[in-house]
PAPA-940387 format. One record per residue (C-alpha): x, y, z. Coordinates in pm, 1 decimal. Each point is the difference from the previous one (the first is absolute). Layout:
residues N
+----------+----------+----------+
!       px !       py !       pz !
+----------+----------+----------+
!        X !        Y !        Z !
...
+----------+----------+----------+
end
This chain:
residues 272
+----------+----------+----------+
!       px !       py !       pz !
+----------+----------+----------+
!  15503.4 !   8875.9 !  12920.0 !
!    258.9 !     -5.3 !   -338.5 !
!     -8.3 !    259.7 !   -205.9 !
!   -107.1 !   -218.8 !   -299.8 !
!   -299.0 !   -137.2 !    198.2 !
!   -123.8 !    369.8 !     30.6 !
!     73.4 !    103.9 !   -381.4 !
!   -370.3 !   -115.4 !    -55.6 !
!   -129.0 !    211.8 !    274.8 !
!    192.2 !    320.8 !   -161.1 !
!   -118.7 !    -78.0 !   -322.1 !
!   -349.9 !     -6.2 !    120.9 !
!     47.7 !    327.8 !    191.8 !
!     84.2 !    176.1 !   -321.0 !
!   -292.5 !   -115.8 !   -193.0 !
!   -243.7 !     56.9 !    264.3 !
!    147.2 !    369.9 !     93.9 !
!     26.6 !    121.9 !   -350.3 !
!   -361.0 !   -129.5 !    -90.4 !
!   -137.4 !    136.8 !    344.3 !
!    177.4 !    308.2 !    -59.3 !
!   -123.0 !     28.8 !   -352.8 !
!   -359.1 !    -50.5 !     56.0 !
!    -20.3 !    256.1 !    320.2 !
!    123.2 !    251.0 !   -260.8 !
!   -227.6 !    -89.7 !   -278.7 !
!   -310.0 !    -41.9 !    166.5 !
!     32.0 !    163.3 !    300.7 !
!    -61.2 !   -278.3 !    240.9 !
!    200.9 !    -28.6 !    295.0 !
!    279.9 !   -238.7 !    -35.4 !
!    -85.5 !   -235.1 !    291.2 !
!   -290.5 !   -130.6 !   -185.0 !
!    230.2 !   -176.0 !   -236.2 !
!    284.0 !    -67.3 !    216.2 !
!   -188.1 !   -196.2 !    256.1 !
!   -148.3 !   -280.0 !   -255.5 !
!    338.8 !     16.8 !   -184.4 !
!    209.0 !    -71.0 !    340.6 !
!   -231.4 !   -285.7 !     87.6 !
!      5.2 !   -198.5 !   -310.8 !
!    354.6 !     60.5 !    -63.5 !
!     85.4 !   -116.2 !    358.4 !
!   -190.6 !   -292.1 !    -22.2 !
!    145.0 !   -109.0 !   -357.4 !
!    355.3 !     45.6 !    169.7 !
!    -85.1 !   -219.6 !    295.3 !
!    -33.4 !    268.1 !    284.1 !
!   -368.5 !   -102.1 !    102.0 !
!    -85.0 !      6.3 !    354.7 !
!   -318.1 !     77.7 !    230.3 !
!    105.7 !    331.6 !     12.0 !
!     98.9 !     77.6 !   -344.2 !
!   -256.5 !    253.8 !    -73.6 !
!     96.3 !    217.3 !    311.3 !
!    342.5 !     18.8 !   -158.4 !
!   -142.0 !    119.8 !   -337.7 !
!   -216.1 !    255.4 !    161.4 !
!    268.6 !    115.8 !    249.7 !
!    257.1 !     44.1 !   -266.1 !
!   -235.4 !    167.3 !   -255.3 !
!    -70.4 !    263.4 !    292.9 !
!    347.2 !     62.6 !     61.5 !
!     45.8 !    105.2 !   -375.8 !
!   -299.0 !    174.8 !     -2.7 !
!    219.3 !    246.1 !    242.3 !
!    217.3 !     99.0 !   -238.0 !
!   -208.9 !     17.9 !   -285.1 !
!   -271.9 !    220.0 !    120.7 !
!    251.0 !    239.9 !    140.8 !
!    126.2 !     39.0 !   -325.6 !
!   -339.2 !     -2.7 !   -146.0 !
!    -96.5 !    265.8 !    251.1 !
!    275.6 !    255.2 !    -70.4 !
!    -50.5 !    -37.4 !   -398.0 !
!   -395.8 !     96.5 !     53.5 !
!     55.8 !    263.1 !    232.4 !
!    253.7 !    148.1 !   -242.0 !
!   -292.9 !     13.4 !   -220.5 !
!   -231.3 !    144.6 !    261.5 !
!   -236.0 !   -337.6 !    -36.9 !
!     51.1 !    -50.1 !    385.3 !
!   -299.7 !     86.2 !    248.7 !
!    165.2 !     58.8 !    302.6 !
!   -311.3 !     68.4 !    172.6 !
!   -154.9 !   -316.3 !    -84.3 !
!    308.6 !   -192.0 !    115.9 !
!     19.9 !    173.5 !    328.6 !
!   -358.6 !    -64.9 !    109.1 !
!     25.9 !   -373.8 !   -166.9 !
!    317.4 !   -131.2 !     86.0 !
!    -25.1 !    -63.5 !    379.9 !
!   -304.9 !   -229.8 !    -54.3 !
!    173.4 !   -175.5 !   -252.2 !
!    315.9 !    -19.7 !    176.2 !
!   -230.6 !   -167.5 !    294.8 !
!   -134.6 !   -242.5 !   -241.5 !
!    311.7 !    -86.8 !   -148.7 !
!    131.3 !   -116.1 !    339.6 !
!   -339.7 !   -211.3 !    101.2 !
!     44.6 !   -141.0 !   -352.2 !
!    358.9 !   -130.0 !     37.3 !
!   -106.3 !   -122.6 !    330.9 !
!   -305.1 !   -203.7 !   -150.1 !
!    206.2 !   -117.9 !   -295.8 !
!    278.7 !   -141.5 !    214.7 !
!   -246.4 !   -151.5 !    205.8 !
!   -160.0 !   -238.1 !   -279.9 !
!    148.4 !   -268.2 !   -185.1 !
!    143.8 !     53.8 !   -390.0 !
!   -304.7 !   -185.7 !   -170.7 !
!   -272.7 !    234.5 !    202.6 !
!    222.7 !    316.4 !   -120.8 !
!     16.4 !   -131.5 !   -367.3 !
!   -400.3 !    -16.1 !     35.4 !
!     -9.2 !    347.9 !    121.9 !
!    229.7 !    122.1 !   -292.6 !
!   -198.1 !   -174.6 !   -238.3 !
!   -337.2 !    103.8 !    113.2 !
!    126.1 !    382.9 !     25.6 !
!    210.8 !    -22.3 !   -335.0 !
!   -299.3 !   -147.5 !   -178.9 !
!   -249.3 !    358.5 !    133.2 !
!    326.7 !    174.1 !   -132.0 !
!      2.3 !   -180.9 !   -335.5 !
!   -372.4 !     35.8 !    -64.2 !
!     33.3 !    376.5 !     74.2 !
!    274.0 !     31.7 !   -251.4 !
!   -183.2 !   -187.7 !   -262.3 !
!   -308.0 !    147.6 !     48.8 !
!     33.7 !    335.0 !    173.9 !
!    -90.7 !    352.8 !   -145.4 !
!    118.6 !    347.4 !     48.2 !
!   -377.3 !     78.9 !     34.1 !
!    -69.0 !   -221.4 !    312.9 !
!      1.3 !    181.3 !    360.9 !
!   -113.9 !    -25.7 !    340.3 !
!     20.7 !    344.7 !    121.0 !
!    125.5 !    345.3 !    -70.4 !
!    231.6 !      4.7 !    283.5 !
!    205.7 !   -224.1 !    202.2 !
!   -139.7 !   -117.5 !    322.0 !
!     42.8 !    160.7 !    339.0 !
!     23.6 !    -20.4 !    371.5 !
!    -56.1 !   -362.2 !    122.8 !
!    -64.7 !   -111.1 !   -350.0 !
!    328.3 !    108.0 !   -108.5 !
!    179.7 !   -182.2 !    296.1 !
!   -175.5 !   -290.3 !    -69.6 !
!     52.6 !    -14.2 !   -387.1 !
!    336.1 !     81.1 !     33.5 !
!     73.8 !   -304.1 !    253.5 !
!   -158.7 !   -236.8 !   -246.4 !
!    181.1 !    153.3 !   -295.7 !
!    319.7 !    -34.2 !    191.4 !
!    -50.3 !   -348.8 !    129.7 !
!   -135.0 !   -158.7 !   -345.3 !
!    289.0 !    161.8 !   -193.4 !
!    260.3 !   -203.4 !    289.6 !
!   -188.3 !   -319.1 !    -45.2 !
!     30.6 !     39.5 !   -415.9 !
!    381.8 !    112.0 !     60.6 !
!    -71.1 !    333.1 !   -205.5 !
!     25.4 !    367.2 !     59.4 !
!   -250.9 !    270.5 !    -80.9 !
!    -40.3 !    -45.6 !   -378.9 !
!   -217.9 !   -287.4 !    -48.2 !
!   -254.3 !     76.8 !    262.3 !
!     50.7 !    387.3 !     82.2 !
!    -11.9 !    137.6 !   -381.4 !
!   -361.5 !   -177.1 !    -44.1 !
!   -103.9 !     86.9 !    338.2 !
!     81.1 !    389.3 !    -61.6 !
!    -92.5 !    -14.3 !   -350.0 !
!   -354.0 !   -141.3 !     83.7 !
!    -36.6 !    341.3 !    246.7 !
!     83.8 !    200.4 !   -277.1 !
!    351.0 !    113.6 !     51.0 !
!    166.8 !     40.5 !   -326.4 !
!    214.7 !   -320.7 !   -122.6 !
!    352.5 !    179.5 !    -26.6 !
!    -45.0 !    142.5 !    374.0 !
!   -127.3 !   -342.6 !    105.6 !
!    286.9 !   -215.8 !   -126.2 !
!    239.6 !    280.7 !    159.1 !
!   -161.5 !      4.2 !    332.2 !
!    -34.4 !   -376.2 !     16.9 !
!    397.7 !      4.1 !    -46.3 !
!    -30.3 !    143.7 !    350.6 !
!   -246.4 !   -254.2 !    116.6 !
!    255.0 !   -264.5 !   -105.8 !
!    261.5 !    139.5 !    262.4 !
!   -285.0 !      0.9 !    227.0 !
!    -61.9 !   -346.2 !    -21.3 !
!    354.5 !   -154.7 !    -77.1 !
!    226.5 !    172.1 !    264.2 !
!   -223.8 !   -110.4 !    292.8 !
!    -84.1 !   -351.0 !   -104.6 !
!    370.6 !    -85.5 !   -146.5 !
!    147.1 !    115.5 !    361.9 !
!   -240.5 !   -252.3 !    125.2 !
!    108.7 !   -278.9 !   -235.9 !
!    358.9 !     46.3 !     69.5 !
!    -66.8 !   -152.6 !    387.8 !
!   -217.0 !   -292.7 !   -144.2 !
!    188.0 !   -321.1 !    -51.1 !
!   -114.3 !   -242.2 !   -296.6 !
!     91.6 !   -358.4 !    -32.2 !
!    137.8 !      3.7 !   -345.6 !
!    361.5 !    -70.8 !     59.3 !
!     63.9 !   -112.3 !   -333.4 !
!    -73.7 !    348.8 !   -129.6 !
!    347.5 !    186.9 !    117.5 !
!     37.3 !    365.1 !    115.0 !
!   -319.3 !     40.0 !    195.8 !
!    -18.0 !    286.4 !    232.8 !
!   -330.9 !    -84.8 !    209.4 !
!   -272.5 !    -41.5 !   -297.6 !
!    209.7 !    177.1 !   -244.9 !
!    240.8 !   -130.9 !   -254.2 !
!    295.3 !    263.4 !    -15.9 !
!    172.3 !   -191.6 !   -296.4 !
!   -360.0 !     50.7 !   -189.5 !
!    -47.7 !    354.7 !     90.1 !
!    344.0 !    101.6 !   -100.9 !
!    -47.2 !   -151.9 !   -366.1 !
!   -360.8 !    144.0 !    -48.9 !
!     48.1 !    384.8 !     99.1 !
!    248.1 !     57.7 !   -243.0 !
!   -182.3 !   -188.7 !   -284.9 !
!   -306.7 !    195.8 !     79.0 !
!    157.1 !    320.2 !    -17.6 !
!    156.5 !   -102.2 !   -325.5 !
!   -316.0 !   -123.9 !   -160.2 !
!   -299.6 !    231.1 !    152.9 !
!    124.3 !    293.0 !   -203.4 !
!      7.4 !   -209.9 !   -304.3 !
!   -369.5 !   -128.0 !     46.2 !
!   -114.9 !    393.1 !     78.5 !
!    171.1 !    101.4 !   -335.9 !
!   -191.3 !   -298.4 !   -184.1 !
!   -334.1 !    139.6 !    169.5 !
!     50.5 !    321.3 !   -126.4 !
!    -21.4 !   -138.4 !   -369.0 !
!   -264.5 !   -253.1 !     46.8 !
!   -342.9 !    -39.4 !    104.2 !
!     -8.8 !    -99.4 !    366.9 !
!   -336.1 !   -127.6 !      5.8 !
!     -2.0 !   -303.8 !   -179.1 !
!    343.4 !   -119.0 !    147.5 !
!   -179.6 !     62.6 !    358.1 !
!   -260.6 !   -242.9 !    -72.2 !
!    249.5 !   -269.1 !   -159.0 !
!    183.6 !     40.6 !    324.2 !
!   -338.6 !    -12.1 !    178.4 !
!    -61.6 !   -324.4 !   -156.8 !
!    360.8 !   -122.5 !     54.6 !
!    -48.2 !     75.8 !    365.1 !
!   -355.3 !   -168.8 !      3.0 !
!    184.5 !   -323.1 !   -114.1 !
!    278.5 !     32.0 !    243.5 !
!   -226.6 !     58.3 !    282.5 !
!   -262.4 !   -287.1 !    -83.2 !
!    309.6 !   -224.2 !    -43.8 !
!    138.6 !     46.7 !    320.8 !
!   -336.8 !    -26.3 !    191.5 !
!    -37.1 !   -334.2 !   -185.3 !
!    325.6 !   -105.6 !     95.8 !
!    -35.8 !    100.7 !    369.8 !
!   -327.3 !   -208.8 !      9.0 !
!     60.8 !   -315.3 !   -172.2 !
!    403.9 !     41.0 !    -94.4 !
+----------+----------+----------+
end
């Protein structure tokens, strides 16, 4: 493909990377919840559509999460916000669920994956809009077989959404009365447990999207190489602004935005 033909792709990736990174830093939500719909609609608009487009979006998002989760984990660990005991206990079941989720995502059509993303994205959006810090399910995280089941579900759902540990892990831990800073730091470790095994799986899944160049399995290497440095640049900028602003109304605004995106994706999958 000629360089000029790729120019719109490069411009789109710059905008997507900056937008996702800035929001991730500003609101404390995982970048994947922004990257997947941005990838999807941008690739569609640029003519890179196909029956496995959603798989490429999910797989590429997960690949970027490996790098960003490592950086996030290091940063939070320096501040003492990573609970390594929780991470040690939950990571194995999350990783198992991530592999199962990747297998399911690779086995279904893009339309079904759109519907799943739309449905789960709607739930996350509702939580961001209406959720309160006073909400809780229990005073401690589950143990034993319950931990293995819920950890696997958490990992599997995250892969179906193409996200790391933030969007589901942080609310889950907060609802079990884990302090928010500790939940965010530990969720970065969840992101690694989700992204490493699932991305490894996706590298060996062929996709029928020949118009989009530089795919390795379902992971688009060009997109990966563009997005990672951009998120590194813009996450700190968003985080810096977050310290000067009240994040609660911003999260509600983003929740409304996510609701619109998720519902539109379901409508398009059903009637588009």
